[in-house]
C-alpha positions as a LaTeX table, in Angstrom:
\begin{tabular}{lrrr}
\hline
Residue & $x$ (\AA) & $y$ (\AA) & $z$ (\AA) \\
\hline
Unk1 & 24.41 & $-111.35$ & 34.74 \\
Unk2 & 27.61 & $-111.78$ & 36.71 \\
Unk3 & 29.41 & $-112.65$ & 33.52 \\
Unk4 & 28.37 & $-109.39$ & 31.86 \\
Unk5 & 29.62 & $-107.35$ & 34.83 \\
Unk6 & 33.03 & $-109.02$ & 34.65 \\
Unk7 & 33.31 & $-108.09$ & 30.97 \\
Unk8 & 32.51 & $-104.45$ & 31.73 \\
Unk9 & 35.05 & $-104.30$ & 34.52 \\
Unk10 & 37.77 & $-105.61$ & 32.23 \\
Unk11 & 36.92 & $-103.21$ & 29.38 \\
Unk12 & 36.93 & $-100.05$ & 31.52 \\
Unk13 & 40.59 & $-100.36$ & 32.42 \\
Unk14 & 42.58 & $-98.27$ & 29.93 \\
Unk15 & 46.13 & $-97.17$ & 29.77 \\
Unk16 & 46.58 & $-93.37$ & 29.70 \\
Unk17 & 49.57 & $-91.99$ & 27.84 \\
Unk18 & 50.37 & $-88.29$ & 28.22 \\
Unk19 & 52.03 & $-86.43$ & 25.39 \\
Unk20 & 54.67 & $-83.88$ & 26.19 \\
Unk21 & 55.06 & $-80.73$ & 24.09 \\
Unk22 & 58.62 & $-79.65$ & 23.67 \\
Unk23 & 59.39 & $-75.95$ & 23.96 \\
Unk24 & 62.06 & $-76.12$ & 21.26 \\
Unk25 & 59.51 & $-76.25$ & 18.44 \\
Unk26 & 57.65 & $-73.21$ & 19.76 \\
Unk27 & 60.73 & $-71.03$ & 20.17 \\
Unk28 & 61.97 & $-71.79$ & 16.66 \\
Unk29 & 58.66 & $-70.71$ & 15.11 \\
Unk30 & 58.67 & $-67.35$ & 16.93 \\
Unk31 & 62.15 & $-66.53$ & 15.67 \\
Unk32 & 61.00 & $-66.80$ & 12.06 \\
Unk33 & 58.37 & $-64.05$ & 12.54 \\
Unk34 & 60.81 & $-61.28$ & 13.47 \\
Unk35 & 61.92 & $-59.30$ & 10.41 \\
Unk36 & 63.81 & $-56.14$ & 9.60 \\
Unk37 & 61.84 & $-53.26$ & 8.08 \\
Unk38 & 63.04 & $-50.13$ & 6.32 \\
Unk39 & 62.05 & $-46.68$ & 7.54 \\
Unk40 & 63.50 & $-43.33$ & 6.44 \\
Unk41 & 65.85 & $-41.73$ & 8.95 \\
Unk42 & 63.74 & $-38.56$ & 9.10 \\
Unk43 & 61.46 & $-37.25$ & 11.79 \\
Unk44 & 57.99 & $-38.74$ & 12.08 \\
Unk45 & 54.47 & $-37.54$ & 12.81 \\
Unk46 & 52.56 & $-39.48$ & 15.45 \\
Unk47 & 48.80 & $-39.71$ & 15.94 \\
Unk48 & 46.34 & $-41.91$ & 17.81 \\
Unk49 & 43.21 & $-43.45$ & 16.30 \\
Unk50 & 40.44 & $-45.23$ & 18.17 \\
Unk51 & 37.42 & $-47.43$ & 17.47 \\
Unk52 & 35.46 & $-49.34$ & 20.14 \\
Unk53 & 38.20 & $-50.55$ & 22.51 \\
Unk54 & 40.89 & $-50.66$ & 19.78 \\
Unk55 & 43.67 & $-48.07$ & 19.88 \\
Unk56 & 46.17 & $-47.47$ & 17.08 \\
Unk57 & 49.38 & $-45.47$ & 17.60 \\
Unk58 & 50.48 & $-44.47$ & 14.13 \\
Unk59 & 53.80 & $-42.99$ & 13.01 \\
Unk60 & 54.26 & $-41.76$ & 9.45 \\
Unk61 & 57.73 & $-41.11$ & 8.06 \\
Unk62 & 58.18 & $-38.92$ & 4.99 \\
Unk63 & 59.85 & $-41.03$ & 2.31 \\
Unk64 & 59.41 & $-44.51$ & 0.88 \\
Unk65 & 59.41 & $-47.52$ & 3.17 \\
Unk66 & 57.32 & $-50.34$ & 4.62 \\
Unk67 & 53.78 & $-50.34$ & 6.03 \\
Unk68 & 54.20 & $-52.16$ & 9.35 \\
Unk69 & 51.53 & $-53.04$ & 11.94 \\
Unk70 & 52.63 & $-54.71$ & 15.20 \\
Unk71 & 56.01 & $-55.76$ & 13.73 \\
Unk72 & 54.32 & $-57.46$ & 10.75 \\
Unk73 & 53.66 & $-56.29$ & 7.22 \\
Unk74 & 50.15 & $-54.81$ & 7.15 \\
Unk75 & 48.97 & $-57.26$ & 4.50 \\
Unk76 & 49.90 & $-60.21$ & 6.73 \\
Unk77 & 48.41 & $-58.67$ & 9.87 \\
Unk78 & 45.03 & $-57.91$ & 8.25 \\
Unk79 & 44.94 & $-61.06$ & 6.09 \\
Unk80 & 41.47 & $-62.03$ & 7.36 \\
Unk81 & 39.73 & $-58.89$ & 6.09 \\
Unk82 & 38.52 & $-58.62$ & 2.50 \\
Unk83 & 40.12 & $-55.71$ & 0.60 \\
Unk84 & 42.18 & $-54.75$ & 3.65 \\
Unk85 & 44.86 & $-53.03$ & 1.59 \\
Unk86 & 42.26 & $-50.86$ & $-0.12$ \\
Unk87 & 40.90 & $-49.87$ & 3.30 \\
Unk88 & 44.11 & $-48.84$ & 5.04 \\
Unk89 & 45.54 & $-47.05$ & 1.97 \\
Unk90 & 42.35 & $-45.04$ & 1.37 \\
Unk91 & 43.53 & $-41.95$ & 3.36 \\
Unk92 & 46.67 & $-41.80$ & 1.19 \\
Unk93 & 44.65 & $-42.13$ & $-2.03$ \\
Unk94 & 42.25 & $-39.35$ & $-1.04$ \\
Unk95 & 45.07 & $-36.94$ & $-0.23$ \\
Unk96 & 47.25 & $-37.94$ & $-3.19$ \\
Unk97 & 50.16 & $-39.06$ & $-1.00$ \\
Unk98 & 50.20 & $-42.77$ & $-1.85$ \\
Unk99 & 53.79 & $-44.08$ & $-1.74$ \\
Unk100 & 55.20 & $-40.93$ & $-0.11$ \\
Unk101 & 55.10 & $-42.22$ & 3.47 \\
Unk102 & 56.37 & $-45.19$ & 5.45 \\
Unk103 & 54.03 & $-46.24$ & 8.24 \\
Unk104 & 54.69 & $-47.87$ & 11.59 \\
Unk105 & 51.66 & $-48.65$ & 13.75 \\
Unk106 & 50.96 & $-50.40$ & 17.04 \\
Unk107 & 47.39 & $-51.65$ & 17.41 \\
Unk108 & 45.87 & $-53.00$ & 20.64 \\
Unk109 & 42.47 & $-54.08$ & 21.88 \\
Unk110 & 39.13 & $-55.19$ & 20.42 \\
Unk111 & 38.86 & $-57.25$ & 17.22 \\
Unk112 & 40.57 & $-57.10$ & 13.84 \\
Unk113 & 37.83 & $-55.02$ & 12.15 \\
Unk114 & 37.85 & $-52.38$ & 14.87 \\
Unk115 & 41.66 & $-52.34$ & 14.72 \\
Unk116 & 41.72 & $-51.55$ & 11.01 \\
Unk117 & 39.20 & $-48.73$ & 11.54 \\
Unk118 & 41.34 & $-47.36$ & 14.38 \\
Unk119 & 44.36 & $-47.51$ & 12.05 \\
Unk120 & 42.49 & $-45.53$ & 9.37 \\
Unk121 & 41.48 & $-42.94$ & 11.98 \\
Unk122 & 45.08 & $-42.62$ & 13.20 \\
Unk123 & 46.45 & $-42.33$ & 9.66 \\
Unk124 & 43.95 & $-39.59$ & 8.86 \\
Unk125 & 44.89 & $-37.63$ & 11.98 \\
Unk126 & 48.59 & $-37.94$ & 11.18 \\
Unk127 & 48.06 & $-36.74$ & 7.59 \\
Unk128 & 46.11 & $-33.71$ & 8.83 \\
Unk129 & 48.95 & $-32.92$ & 11.22 \\
Unk130 & 51.35 & $-33.15$ & 8.26 \\
Unk131 & 49.21 & $-30.88$ & 6.05 \\
Unk132 & 46.04 & $-29.19$ & 7.49 \\
Unk133 & 44.56 & $-28.82$ & 3.98 \\
Unk134 & 43.96 & $-32.60$ & 3.88 \\
Unk135 & 41.24 & $-32.26$ & 6.53 \\
Unk136 & 38.65 & $-31.21$ & 3.94 \\
Unk137 & 39.02 & $-34.45$ & 1.95 \\
Unk138 & 39.25 & $-36.78$ & 4.93 \\
Unk139 & 36.36 & $-35.22$ & 6.86 \\
Unk140 & 34.03 & $-35.49$ & 3.85 \\
Unk141 & 34.55 & $-39.27$ & 3.76 \\
Unk142 & 34.21 & $-39.59$ & 7.56 \\
Unk143 & 37.78 & $-40.59$ & 8.48 \\
Unk144 & 38.32 & $-37.66$ & 10.87 \\
Unk145 & 35.38 & $-38.40$ & 13.16 \\
Unk146 & 35.87 & $-40.95$ & 15.89 \\
Unk147 & 33.21 & $-43.65$ & 15.70 \\
Unk148 & 32.14 & $-43.75$ & 19.35 \\
Unk149 & 29.74 & $-46.70$ & 19.18 \\
Unk150 & 30.75 & $-49.14$ & 21.91 \\
Unk151 & 29.53 & $-52.48$ & 23.13 \\
Unk152 & 26.90 & $-52.00$ & 25.83 \\
Unk153 & 28.07 & $-52.95$ & 29.32 \\
Unk154 & 26.62 & $-55.93$ & 31.14 \\
Unk155 & 24.28 & $-55.24$ & 34.05 \\
Unk156 & 24.32 & $-57.03$ & 37.40 \\
Unk157 & 21.44 & $-59.42$ & 38.00 \\
Unk158 & 20.33 & $-59.58$ & 34.39 \\
Unk159 & 21.60 & $-63.05$ & 33.58 \\
Unk160 & 24.87 & $-62.01$ & 32.00 \\
Unk161 & 23.47 & $-60.07$ & 29.04 \\
Unk162 & 23.34 & $-56.32$ & 28.51 \\
Unk163 & 19.67 & $-55.90$ & 27.57 \\
Unk164 & 18.14 & $-59.01$ & 29.10 \\
Unk165 & 15.26 & $-58.39$ & 31.48 \\
Unk166 & 14.77 & $-60.02$ & 34.86 \\
Unk167 & 12.50 & $-63.05$ & 34.92 \\
Unk168 & 9.18 & $-62.17$ & 36.50 \\
Unk169 & 7.71 & $-64.72$ & 38.94 \\
Unk170 & 4.41 & $-66.19$ & 37.73 \\
Unk171 & 3.23 & $-67.62$ & 41.04 \\
\hline
\end{tabular}
């Protein structure tokens, strides 16, 4: 038995080697993301769209240009959503203004699906500010109404969940 213990003691000693991450590789990858985008040098119309906790500040410029979300092309930013381009260009298709505007948007909060819905809400509001006659088309589809469904808040003493009940004592 003493022999077995000696073998265990020898096998538990291991050499630990720590790997260091250099900051040079990280900084070079962030430089590649920054790009130059084209926007017309005209005035813009600004609107705010919201969904859950997501907020989208949208600026539309009259004239051709890029569709930019958080300093990225919109297709790259919403790459995880199926048919994302069809979703965020829907307000332009309904109003017949596809290709007539350049869009710059800043989106914060919540998840990617709520962010795209906030972007659609902001685009619709901006288009109505541009031409009030567009409100009829956008309201019929439901883009003008703010979807106010939110995540339910957590309650104290309920075990960390929103709708969980307290455990009743049996004895």
